[in-house]
N, C-alpha and C positions, 0 to 999 in steps of 0.2 A: 081340425078343417083346411084347406090351405087357402093363401090369399089367390086373387086373382091374375098378379103377376106370377105365381107360382105356376097355375092351372096353362099359362099362356105358354110359358117356359117350358113347361112338360108338353104339349104339345107339339110345339115348337120342335124339340129334342127329337120327339118320335119320327116328325118328318125329316129332320136332316138323318137319323139313325135307317129309314126306310130307303132315303135315296143313296143312303153310304152302300148301302148291299145291294141297290139295284146297279150301281153304275160300274168305273173303272174298279175300284177295291174289291167288291165284289166278284167281278171277271178275275181277279188276279187269287182270288182264293179259291177258284175250282182248281187251278193248274198248283196249288199248295197243298191241295186235299183229296188227290186220287192218285194211287200207289197200290202196288200189290200187297205190301207189305200192310198198308192199310186197311184193306180188304180181309188179308189173315186175320187181323187184329178184332177187325169188326166179325169176324166169322167166331172167334172164340167167344168174343162177348154174349154175341147173341145165343149161344148155344146155351149160355149160362142163364139167360134170362128166358126162353122156352122152354125151360128145363121147368121152370116156375108155372108157367102159363099151361104147360102142358098144349095138347092139338090148338090150334087156332087156323081158321080160313081166310082171315082177311086183315090187311095192315096198312093204315095210313101214317104218313109220315108228314110232320109239322114243318116246313125247312128243312126240303130234303136236298138240297144243293142238285148235284151231277149223279145221286143215289149209291153214294159208297156203301150206305147203310141197306137200302130196300136188296141192292144186287147181293150181299150176303145173306138177307134173311131169303131171297130167294132161292139160292143155294140148298139153305139148311132146309127151308120146305119149297119144294117147288110149284107144289099145286097152289099156293097161296094168289088171294086176289090180292093187288098191290095198287096203293094209290099215292101218289106224293103231293107236296103243296110247297111253290117256292117264289119267290118277289124275284129272283135274279132270272131275266128274258133267257141270259145265255144258258144259264146252267139248265134250265126246263129245255130250251129247245135242242140242246146235246142230247139229252135225256130220253129224250121223247123219240130224237131219232136212232137212239141205241136201241131201246127197249119199247116199241111202240104198242107192246099190249101192258104198259101201264097206265093207269088212269090219272092223269096230270094235269096240276091248275098252275096258273103262272098270276099268283096274287099273295097281299100281304098275309101273313096268318093274324094278324091283329083282325081282318075284318069276317063279317058272320062267310062260313063255308056252306057254300052250298053244294054237299054229299051226303049220302046215307051211311051211316053208323059202321064202324067198323070194330072187329073183335079187339086188336090191339091199335090205340094210337099211342103216337109218340113225339118227343123228340131228343135230340142229342148235339148239343153244344148250340142252341139256339136260345132261348128262355135267358142266357148269358146276356147275351146283347142285345135285349128290349129294355126300352123307356121305362123302369119301374113303375112310373105311374099309367104305363097300360098292359102290365103281365096281365090284369086281369080278363081281358079280352080274351088275351093269349090261352090262360087255364080255363076261362068256359070253352073255348073251341075245343082243346083237349079233353073235355069233359064231354061236351055235347055231341061231339064225333065219335065216341067209343061206346061200345057194346057191351065190353065187359072189361076190358084191359087199359089201362095208363102207363106207362112208362116215359120217365125224364131222367135224359143222363147229361148232367150240367156239373157245374162247378159248385161246391157245396161250401157254405160256410154259416155258421149259426146265426149271425147278424148280417144284415147289409153291409158289403161295401164294395167301392166303385175303383176301379185299375186301371192305368192306361194299358192302352190294345193299341201295340207296335206305331207308337207315339203319337196315339188320338185320346182325346178325352171324351166322356160320357157314350162310350162302345162296349164298355165289358162290365159286367156285376156280378158280382157272388153273392149267395144267400140261401135259405131255407127255403129250397121252391115247395121241395115235397109235404115238411109242415103247415108250408102256406093253403097248398092244394085240399091237404087232408082238413085245416081247421076250416075252410070256403066250402067244401061238401060231403056232407057228414053220414052219407051210404059209400063212403069209400074205407075199406082197409088195406094197408101195409102189406103186401106178397113177401116181398122180399128186396134184398137191397146188395150193393158191391161197389167195387172202388177195382177201376184201371189207373195202373201207377206209368209213371212215364218212363221209368226207370226198367219196368220188369225187363228179364234177358230174352224173353221171343214176342210176346204181344204185347207194346206200347199203346196205352191211352190217353196220354196227357192228362193224368190224375184227375181224371171225372167219374161220379160220382153216381149210379143209377138206383132206381127207385122204382120197384113195381106195384103199381095199386091197381086195387078188384072193386068195380062196383058188387056191393049185395043185396 
């Protein structure tokens, strides 16, 4: 059990992290992470994931930013009902203007999300930026807001490690997110997994590992 000081620091760190992504750094992230090459790489990635899910009708992304993942899913399955949640106002406003048909919420993914469950609920490069003391909240939202499938696409490490992120401390964490989710929810099974290599000659994906889980 953690002492009071540890819990207080964890809460403060979580608030600092959320403000970090709400503010200027989060705004700058938008410009770094939207390109035709990323969209193409996402098409390759999600085509592999959708081969495992089979036909689905709806998808929800936690931490959608300007929708580079959601746009690729729409291209692969044009009739999808699409929704996203993000804490950065600029990102949500931009995506809402471009894709008025998406159902978008501007809020933290650590808060309860008032939305109906979707066939596939997923994250991509989001859990790695969450205060480890608050990961349970994100896991609960992934589980609660999925009708059937959960997909996480994050940096993997067998044991938790903290890494400096663009000169900032307490902003990037690697761990076995999939293993923790499987341990927490005993009605989930692993359906598939894969790896996106940053030096792939065609579709670079920043060394992230994806895991697809299904409710049984």
